C-alpha positions in Angstrom: -44.1 -40.5 12.1 -47.8 -41.2 11.2 -50.1 -42.2 14.2 -53.3 -39.6 14.1 -53.0 -38.1 17.6 -55.5 -36.2 20.0 -55.4 -36.2 24.1 -51.4 -38.1 24.0 -50.4 -39.5 26.5 -47.4 -38.8 28.7 -44.0 -41.6 28.8 -45.0 -42.6 32.1 -48.1 -43.7 31.0 -47.3 -45.5 28.3 -44.8 -47.2 29.9 -47.4 -48.5 32.4 -49.8 -50.1 29.7 -47.2 -50.8 27.0 -47.2 -54.8 28.0 -51.1 -54.9 27.3 -50.9 -52.6 24.4 -47.9 -54.9 23.0 -50.2 -57.6 22.9 -53.0 -56.2 21.3 -50.4 -55.1 18.6 -49.1 -58.8 17.9 -52.8 -60.0 17.9 -53.7 -56.8 14.9 -50.5 -57.5 13.3 -51.1 -61.5 13.3 -54.6 -60.6 11.3 -53.4 -58.2 9.4 -50.7 -60.4 7.7 -53.3 -63.1 7.8 -55.6 -61.1 5.5 -52.8 -59.8 3.4 -49.7 -62.2 2.8 -51.6 -63.7 -0.1 -52.0 -60.3 -1.9 -50.8 -60.3 -5.5 -50.3 -59.0 -8.5 -50.5 -55.2 -7.1 -48.9 -52.4 -9.6 -45.7 -50.7 -9.2 -47.4 -47.6 -8.0 -45.0 -45.2 -5.9 -44.1 -41.6 -4.5 -42.2 -39.5 -3.0 -41.7 -37.3 -0.2 -40.5 -33.7 -0.2 -39.9 -31.3 2.7 -40.1 -27.5 2.6 -38.7 -24.7 5.0 -40.0 -21.3 4.4 -37.5 -18.8 4.4 -37.6 -14.7 4.4 -34.9 -13.0 2.7 -35.0 -9.2 3.5 -32.8 -7.5 1.2 -32.1 -4.3 3.3 -30.8 -6.3 6.4 -29.1 -9.3 4.2 -30.9 -11.6 6.7 -32.1 -15.1 6.1 -35.1 -15.9 8.6 -37.2 -18.7 9.1 -40.7 -18.4 8.5 -43.0 -20.2 11.1 -46.1 -20.0 8.8 -47.1 -23.8 8.7 -50.6 -23.7 10.2 -50.9 -20.2 7.4 -50.2 -22.3 4.3 -52.3 -25.3 5.3 -55.2 -23.5 6.6 -55.6 -21.3 3.3 -54.8 -24.4 0.9 -57.6 -25.9 3.1 -60.1 -23.1 2.9 -59.2 -22.9 -0.8 -60.0 -26.5 -1.8 -62.9 -25.9 0.1 -64.4 -22.9 -1.5 -63.9 -24.4 -5.1 -65.0 -27.7 -3.7 -68.7 -25.4 -3.2 -68.2 -23.5 -6.4 -70.3 -24.2 -10.1 -68.1 -26.2 -12.2 -66.3 -24.1 -14.9 -63.7 -24.9 -17.2 -61.8 -22.7 -14.6 -63.4 -24.5 -11.4 -62.7 -27.8 -13.1 -58.9 -26.8 -14.2 -58.2 -25.7 -10.7 -59.7 -29.0 -8.9 -57.4 -30.6 -11.2 -54.3 -28.9 -10.0 -55.0 -29.1 -6.3 -55.3 -33.1 -7.3 -52.2 -33.2 -7.9 -50.4 -32.7 -4.5 -51.1 -33.1 -0.6 -49.7 -30.8 1.7 -48.9 -32.0 5.5 -47.7 -30.5 8.7 -44.2 -31.2 9.2 -42.0 -31.2 13.0 -41.0 -27.6 12.8 -43.6 -24.7 12.5 -41.5 -23.4 9.4 -41.8 -26.5 7.4 -44.5 -28.2 5.3 -44.4 -31.9 3.6 -45.5 -32.6 0.2 -46.5 -35.7 -2.1 -47.8 -35.9 -5.4 -51.6 -36.2 -5.0 -51.8 -39.9 -6.3 -49.2 -42.3 -6.7 -47.2 -42.1 -10.0 -47.4 -45.4 -12.6 -45.6 -47.9 -13.9 -44.8 -46.8 -17.0 -41.5 -45.3 -18.0 -43.6 -42.0 -19.3 -44.9 -41.5 -16.1 -41.0 -40.6 -14.8 -41.1 -37.7 -17.0 -44.2 -36.1 -14.9 -42.3 -36.3 -11.4 -40.3 -33.2 -11.7 -43.2 -31.0 -12.8 -45.2 -32.2 -10.2 -42.3 -31.0 -8.2 -42.6 -27.8 -9.2 -46.2 -27.9 -9.1 -46.2 -28.5 -5.1 -43.3 -25.5 -4.8 -45.5 -23.3 -6.7 -48.4 -23.9 -4.8 -46.9 -23.2 -1.5 -45.3 -19.9 -2.9 -49.1 -18.6 -3.9 -49.6 -18.8 0.1 -46.6 -16.7 1.2 -45.4 -13.2 0.8 -43.3 -12.8 -2.1 -39.9 -11.8 -0.4 -40.6 -15.7 1.3 -39.5 -19.0 -0.3 -40.1 -22.6 -0.4 -36.7 -24.2 0.2 -35.7 -27.9 0.3 -33.1 -27.2 2.5 -31.8 -30.7 4.4 -31.1 -27.9 7.2 -31.2 -24.2 7.4 -27.5 -23.0 7.7 -28.2 -20.6 10.5 -30.7 -22.6 12.7 -30.4 -21.7 16.4 -27.2 -19.0 15.3 -27.0 -16.1 17.4 -24.0 -14.1 17.8 -21.7 -16.6 16.5 -18.3 -15.5 17.5 -16.8 -15.4 21.1 -18.6 -16.6 24.6 -22.1 -16.6 25.1 -23.4 -16.0 28.6 -26.2 -18.5 30.0 -29.2 -15.8 29.6 -28.5 -15.6 25.9 -28.2 -19.4 25.8 -31.4 -20.1 27.4 -33.1 -17.4 25.3 -32.4 -18.9 22.2 -32.7 -22.7 23.1 -36.9 -20.9 24.2 -36.6 -19.7 20.8 -35.8 -22.9 19.4 -38.6 -24.7 21.3 -40.9 -22.1 20.1 -40.1 -23.1 16.8 -41.9 -26.8 17.1 -45.0 -27.1 15.1 -48.4 -26.4 17.2 -49.6 -30.1 16.1 -49.9 -31.7 19.8 -48.5 -35.1 18.0 -45.3 -33.4 18.3 -45.2 -31.7 21.3 -46.1 -35.6 22.4 -43.1 -36.8 20.7 -40.6 -34.1 21.9 -41.8 -34.7 25.6 -41.6 -38.6 25.4 -38.1 -38.6 23.9 -37.1 -36.3 26.5 -38.9 -38.1 29.5 -37.4 -41.8 28.7 -33.7 -40.2 27.6 -34.2 -38.7 31.1 -30.6 -36.6 29.6 -30.0 -33.1 28.4 -29.5 -33.6 24.4 -25.9 -32.8 23.2 -25.0 -34.2 19.6 -21.5 -33.6 18.8 -21.0 -33.0 15.3 -16.9 -32.6 14.7 -16.3 -29.2 13.1 -14.4 -28.5 10.3 -11.3 -26.6 11.8 -10.0 -23.7 9.9 -7.2 -21.5 9.9 -8.6 -19.3 12.5 -11.4 -21.7 14.1 -11.8 -20.5 17.7 -10.5 -23.0 20.1 -13.5 -22.8 22.3 -16.9 -20.8 22.5 -20.4 -21.8 24.1 -21.1 -24.0 20.6 -17.3 -25.2 20.0 -16.2 -27.5 22.5 -13.3 -30.1 23.1 -14.4 -34.2 23.9 -11.7 -33.6 26.9 -13.3 -30.1 27.8 -9.6 -28.8 27.4 -9.1 -25.3 25.7 -6.4 -26.9 23.9 -5.2 -26.2 20.1 -8.5 -25.1 18.2 -7.2 -27.4 15.1 -7.7 -30.5 17.7 -9.9 -33.7 15.9 -11.6 -33.2 19.1 -13.6 -30.3 18.7 -17.2 -30.5 17.8 -20.3 -28.3 17.5 -22.9 -29.1 20.3 -26.8 -29.1 19.8 -29.1 -29.6 22.4 -32.6 -29.2 20.5 -33.9 -32.0 18.3 -35.3 -29.2 15.6 -31.3 -29.9 14.9 -32.3 -33.2 13.9 -36.0 -33.5 12.6 -35.8 -29.6 12.0 -34.3 -30.7 8.8 -35.9 -31.4 5.2 -36.0 -34.9 3.6 -36.5 -37.0 0.4 -37.8 -40.2 0.5 -39.6 -42.5 -1.7 -41.8 -45.5 -1.4 -42.6 -48.4 -3.7 -45.4 -50.4 -3.8 -44.3 -54.1 -4.4 -46.5 -56.8 -6.5 -46.8 -58.7 -3.6 -45.0 -59.5 0.1 -42.4 -61.6 -1.3 -41.3 -59.0 -3.9 -41.2 -56.2 -1.0 -39.2 -58.2 1.3 -36.8 -58.7 -1.8 -37.0 -55.1 -2.7 -36.4 -54.0 1.7 -32.8 -56.2 1.6 -31.5 -55.3 -2.0 -32.1 -51.3 -1.2 -30.7 -51.6 2.3 -26.8 -51.7 0.8 -27.7 -48.8 -1.6 -28.5 -46.4 1.2 -24.8 -45.2 2.1 -24.3 -45.1 -1.3 -27.2 -42.5 -2.3 -26.5 -40.9 1.2 -23.2 -39.9 0.0 -24.3 -38.7 -3.6 -26.8 -36.4 -2.2 -24.9 -34.9 0.7 -26.5 -31.6 1.2 -25.9 -30.2 5.6 -22.2 -28.9 5.5 -23.4 -26.2 8.3 -24.5 -26.3 11.8 -25.6 -23.6 14.3 -24.0 -21.5 11.6 -20.4 -23.5 11.5 -18.8 -25.6 9.2 -19.2 -29.1 9.9 -16.3 -31.5 9.0 -19.2 -33.9 7.9 -21.2 -33.5 4.7 -24.5 -35.7 5.9 -27.3 -35.4 8.8 -28.3 -38.9 8.9 -26.5 -39.6 12.2 -27.9 -36.0 13.7 -31.4 -37.2 13.1 -30.6 -40.1 15.2 -28.8 -38.5 17.6 -32.1 -35.5 18.1 -34.5 -38.7 17.8 -32.8 -41.5 20.5 -34.8 -41.4 23.4 -32.6 -44.8 25.3 -31.1 -43.5 28.3 -27.6 -43.6 28.8 -27.4 -47.3 30.4 -28.9 -48.7 27.0 -27.1 -46.9 24.5 -24.9 -49.8 22.9 -26.1 -52.4 25.9 -28.1 -55.1 26.5 -32.0 -54.2 26.4 -34.8 -56.1 27.9 -34.3 -59.5 26.3 -30.4 -59.4 26.8 -29.7 -58.3 23.2 -28.3 -54.8 21.9 -31.2 -52.1 22.1 -30.9 -50.2 18.7 -31.8 -46.8 18.0 -35.2 -45.9 16.6 -33.7 -43.9 14.0 -31.3 -46.5 12.6 -29.7 -48.7 10.0 -32.3 -51.3 9.0 -32.2 -54.2 11.6 -32.3 -57.5 9.6 -33.1 -58.5 6.4 -36.0 -60.5 6.3 -36.5 -62.0 2.6 -37.2 -65.9 2.2 -34.2 -65.5 -0.4 -32.0 -68.7 -1.0 -28.8 -66.1 -1.8 -29.5 -64.8 1.9 -26.6 -65.9 4.5 -26.7 -65.7 8.0 -23.1 -64.3 8.1 -25.3 -61.2 6.6 -27.5 -60.7 9.4 -26.4 -58.1 12.2 -26.8 -59.9 15.6 -27.7 -59.7 18.8 -30.9 -58.6 17.7 -33.4 -57.0 20.4 -36.8 -58.6 20.3 -39.9 -59.1 22.3 -40.1 -63.0 22.3 -43.6 -63.5 23.5 -44.4 -61.8 20.5 -41.9 -63.5 18.4 -43.4 -66.7 19.6 -46.9 -66.0 18.8 -46.0 -64.8 15.2 -44.2 -67.7 14.6 -47.2 -69.9 16.2 -49.5 -68.1 13.9 -47.7 -69.6 10.9 -45.0 -66.5 10.2 -41.2 -67.7 9.1 -38.5 -66.6 11.7 -36.9 -64.1 9.5 -40.2 -62.0 9.0 -41.5 -62.6 12.9 -37.6 -61.6 14.1 -38.3 -58.6 12.1 -41.6 -57.3 13.8 -40.6 -58.7 17.4 -37.9 -56.1 16.9 -40.4 -53.6 15.6 -42.6 -54.2 18.8 -39.3 -54.2 21.4 -39.6 -50.7 22.2 -42.0 -49.0 23.5 -44.4 -46.6 21.4 -43.7 -43.0 21.4 -47.3 -41.8 20.7 -50.2 -42.6 22.1 -53.7 -41.4 23.0 -56.5 -42.0 25.7 -58.1 -43.9 23.0 -55.0 -46.2 22.8 -55.1 -46.9 25.9 -58.7 -48.9 25.6 -58.9 -52.3 24.1 -59.2 -52.6 20.1 -60.1 -55.3 18.2 -58.0 -57.2 15.8 -59.2 -55.7 12.7 -58.2 -52.3 13.9 -54.1 -51.9 13.4 -54.0 -48.7 16.1 -51.7 -50.3 18.7 -49.4 -51.7 15.9 -49.2 -48.8 14.2 -48.2 -46.9 17.5 -45.3 -49.4 17.4 -44.7 -49.4 13.7 -44.7 -45.3 13.9 -41.9 -44.9 16.3 -39.2 -46.8 14.5 -37.4 -45.2 11.5 -34.6 -47.3 9.8 -33.1 -46.2 6.7 -35.4 -49.2 5.0 -38.8 -49.3 6.0 -41.3 -52.4 5.4 -44.5 -51.2 5.2 -47.5 -54.1 5.6 -51.2 -52.6 3.7 -53.4 -50.3 5.7 -56.6 -52.4 6.6 -59.6 -51.9 4.3 -57.5 -50.3 1.5 -56.4 -50.8 -2.1 -52.9 -50.4 -0.8 -50.2 -53.4 -1.0 -46.9 -53.9 0.6 -44.8 -51.3 0.4 -40.9 -50.5 0.8 -39.8 -46.9 1.7 -36.2 -45.7 1.1 -35.2 -42.9 3.6 -31.4 -42.1 3.4 -31.7 -39.4 0.8 -30.4 -35.9 1.5 -33.1 -33.6 -0.2 -31.8 -31.3 -3.2 -31.7 -27.7 -4.0 -33.9 -28.2 -7.1 -36.6 -29.8 -8.4 -34.7 -31.6 -11.3 -32.4 -32.9 -8.9 -34.8 -34.4 -6.4 -36.7 -35.5 -9.6 -33.5 -37.3 -10.9 -32.9 -39.1 -7.8 -36.6 -40.3 -7.2 -36.4 -41.4 -10.5 -33.0 -43.1 -10.2 -34.1 -45.0 -7.2 -37.6 -46.0 -9.5 -35.5 -47.1 -12.2 -33.0 -49.1 -10.1 -36.4 -50.7 -8.6 -37.6 -51.9 -11.2 -34.1 -53.5 -13.0 -33.6 -54.7 -9.3 -36.8 -57.0 -9.8 -36.3 -57.5 -13.5 -32.4 -58.9 -13.4 -32.9 -60.3 -9.8 -30.2 -58.6 -8.5 -28.2 -59.4 -5.8 -26.3 -56.7 -3.9 -26.0 -58.7 -0.5 -23.1 -57.8 1.8 -23.3 -58.1 5.3 -25.3 -55.6 7.5 -22.0 -54.6 9.8 -20.2 -53.3 6.4 -23.5 -51.5 5.7 -22.9 -49.8 8.3 -19.5 -48.9 8.2 -20.8 -47.5 4.7 -23.3 -45.3 6.6 -20.6 -44.0 8.5 -18.0 -43.1 5.6 -21.0 -41.3 3.9 -20.6 -38.7 6.8 -17.5 -38.0 5.8 -16.3 -34.3 4.0 -16.6 -35.2 0.2 -17.0 -38.8 0.6 -18.3 -39.2 -2.7 -15.1 -38.7 -3.6 -12.8 -39.3 -1.1 -14.0 -42.4 0.4 -14.2 -46.0 -0.3 -17.5 -48.3 0.1 -17.9 -52.1 0.6 -20.3 -53.6 -2.1 -20.8 -56.7 -3.8 -18.9 -58.0 -6.4 -21.0 -60.0 -8.4 -24.6 -58.8 -8.4 -26.3 -60.6 -11.3 -27.5 -63.8 -11.0 -26.1 -67.3 -10.9 -28.6 -69.7 -11.2 -29.6 -72.3 -8.3 -26.2 -73.9 -8.5 -24.4 -70.7 -8.3 -26.3 -70.3 -5.1 -24.8 -73.1 -3.6 -21.4 -72.2 -5.0 -21.8 -68.8 -3.0 -22.5 -70.7 0.2 -19.3 -72.4 -0.2 -17.2 -68.9 -0.7 -16.1 -66.9 2.5 -18.2 -64.0 2.9 -15.7 -61.4 3.1 -14.9 -62.6 -0.8 -18.1 -61.8 -1.9 -17.6 -58.1 -1.6 -14.8 -55.3 -1.9 -14.1 -52.0 -1.4 -14.7 -49.3 -4.0 -15.4 -45.9 -4.9 -18.5 -44.2 -5.3 -17.8 -44.0 -9.3 -16.9 -47.5 -9.8 -20.4 -48.1 -8.2 -22.0 -46.1 -9.8 -20.2 -45.7 -13.3 -18.5 -49.1 -13.1 -15.5 -50.9 -14.2 -16.5 -52.5 -17.3 -14.9 -51.7 -20.3 -17.1 -50.4 -23.5 -18.6 -53.6 -25.4 -17.9 -55.8 -22.4 -20.4 -58.5 -21.4 -22.8 -57.5 -18.6 -22.1 -60.6 -16.4 -18.1 -60.7 -16.9 -17.4 -61.0 -13.3 -13.6 -59.5 -13.8 -15.4 -56.2 -13.8 -18.6 -54.2 -12.3 -21.3 -53.4 -14.4 -22.1 -50.0 -12.5 -25.1 -49.1 -11.2 -26.1 -46.7 -13.8 -25.0 -48.7 -16.5 -27.5 -51.8 -15.3 -30.5 -49.3 -15.3 -29.3 -47.8 -18.9 -29.5 -51.6 -19.8 -32.8 -52.0 -18.3 -34.4 -48.7 -20.0 -33.1 -50.0 -23.7 -34.6 -53.7 -22.8 -38.2 -52.0 -22.2 -38.1 -50.9 -25.6 -38.7 -47.3 -24.3 -39.4 -44.9 -26.7 -36.6 -42.9 -27.7 -37.4 -39.3 -26.7 -37.9 -40.8 -23.4 -35.0 -42.5 -23.3 -33.4 -39.1 -24.1 -35.3 -37.2 -21.3 -34.4 -39.8 -18.8 -30.6 -39.8 -19.8 -30.8 -36.0 -18.7 -31.4 -37.1 -14.8 -29.1 -39.9 -15.2 -26.4 -37.7 -16.2 -26.7 -36.1 -12.3 -25.9 -39.1 -10.7 -23.3 -40.0 -13.7 -21.5 -36.3 -12.8 -21.9 -36.7 -9.1 -20.4 -40.5 -9.1 -17.1 -39.1 -11.1 -16.9 -35.9 -9.5 -17.6 -33.6 -12.4 -20.3 -32.7 -10.8 -20.3 -31.6 -7.4 -22.7 -32.1 -4.0 -24.9 -29.6 -2.7 -22.5 -30.0 0.4 -19.6 -29.5 -1.6 -20.8 -26.2 -3.3 -22.1 -24.6 -0.1 -18.4 -25.1 1.1 -17.1 -23.4 -1.6 -19.8 -20.8 -1.3 -18.6 -19.8 2.0 -14.8 -19.9 1.7 -14.7 -17.9 -1.2 -17.0 -15.1 0.3 -15.5 -11.7 1.1 -16.5 -12.2 4.5 -15.6 -15.5 5.5 -12.9 -15.3 8.0 -11.5 -19.0 7.8 -12.7 -19.5 11.2 -15.5 -21.7 10.0 -18.2 -19.5 11.1 -20.6 -18.9 8.4 -21.9 -15.1 9.4 -25.5 -13.7 8.8 -24.8 -12.1 5.4 -23.0 -15.5 4.2 -26.2 -17.2 4.9 -28.3 -14.6 3.6 -26.1 -14.3 0.4 -26.0 -18.5 0.0 -29.7 -18.8 0.5 -30.5 -16.3 -2.1 -28.3 -17.7 -4.5 -29.9 -21.5 -3.8 -33.6 -19.5 -4.0 -32.4 -18.7 -7.7 -31.6 -22.3 -8.6 -34.5 -23.5 -7.1 -37.1 -21.2 -9.7 -34.4 -22.1 -12.6 -35.3 -25.5 -14.8 -31.7 -26.3 -14.1 -28.7 -25.7 -11.7 -26.3 -22.9 -12.6 -22.8 -22.0 -11.3 -20.4 -24.5 -10.1 -22.8 -27.3 -8.5 -22.7 -28.0 -12.0 -18.8 -27.6 -12.6 -15.5 -29.3 -12.0 -13.9 -26.4 -11.9 
């Protein structure tokens, strides 16, 4: 969420100053765009972002608990790095310096969380991809040095029993209030996170109540404090309206994520990548499903995207799904990308989602400065919502050569694909951030999905691939990706012809009804394709599959045979997930709960089940490869 914050100000003060700051932000954006729109020939650097939660496994009590040791870890690492920086250079010191240069650790929203990135971006070569897993393993082992032996840095999308106490039966209000207070105490001490939380609540003016459909088993209780019905009744416990009630931001942004960011050659390529990665988001969300448990209950969903969106949704009730300041739809801050932005002859107006909330004054100024309508609409949408984080310093006038005012707007919206301008005064180019994937249990899996996305990104630019479908179909796909075992049970809208058709082909495509350009496919068909062996990849009668496209790109790039062989190990994870041969983390977790001796067929994941499951996951994370049923078809 990227704004440096000291002396943060309240939502009330933000709203009083927002119009003036928005004007300054628009001027800063115009200057930033004008200075950087001509940048070209930037290398295809990229990086990943992993988040960890620190978990203590108490063997005597068989309880797994989160450990609020964020500051301890970060302070200890900083102190150690300062110490070796002052040490006389020796073989040992230089080696240690090199190790710490390979990673960066940062705070996150909760005290039990730490964020990590590689110390420097990965390069654009095939061999560079083989360093991803080792770098991830290095980051995990580095964190482990600064915690206790019975504590582990876990890549968990959501800690299964966060907020769970006395899971069976009614809970009185005193217990509920105490637990909520405990959750609030787990928020990071960093001022920026408290300001974010307080300003979201101040604008929403309503108690947070995230409704997650519960998985109704044979003995699921009809109603407790945590399980409710939409009609408020105590009807049959298998009612489809039953849901788990979540009332704290930690249930959304207190979970770990996996993101990858790509630097583009220039702004044209960055805009193209933004658009082409948009339809990929829901597919990767389903493939990486890893969040089937909330508050100690099995949910009837497998991923956390909607919960993260709801937890950070600051809109008052009257703004949700209704017209905003300019008479258009007011979208949540955490959401699907609002529009396509590439000046691409393949982009049809029918693909866009309209109407879109924009700041009209900003849009006019951007276009008067020479920015095209697609990009000006995108940024005017970013500028339409008030910032969630501002400081006393931000209220002062700021030169157009700075970007602090624009950053306060840009860092307050989190679409599934983020289009990121170059930071001023840096050697960084235009970037695209891919955000929908769920984090995986092991470094091997997280590396596999990061590497695949990087290879797909390269194949998109190499072959000029076309994945355009209407944004409202992508929105449907995002909802389907939440469904239980969506990777095997759901179908998703996807474009039928993805290879280029030439200029004449563009004219022909614009004459075809949009709804004939795509169809519903299984993820197995999308990922592994329907193309018979030996068939031409341009055969329109069959879908080539994203993995075969990537493999074709690897071969045509004259990749060393040994590198190709190692890359195929990572691609096998995605092939197996898509076909159902390999399990998602969500499917494995459900199976673990259902087959545990203490499970009572009541949707409840008790402390012992949670402890045993986290223990098994910790063992997986420490091995080079996953073991057990997650990598089995049985």
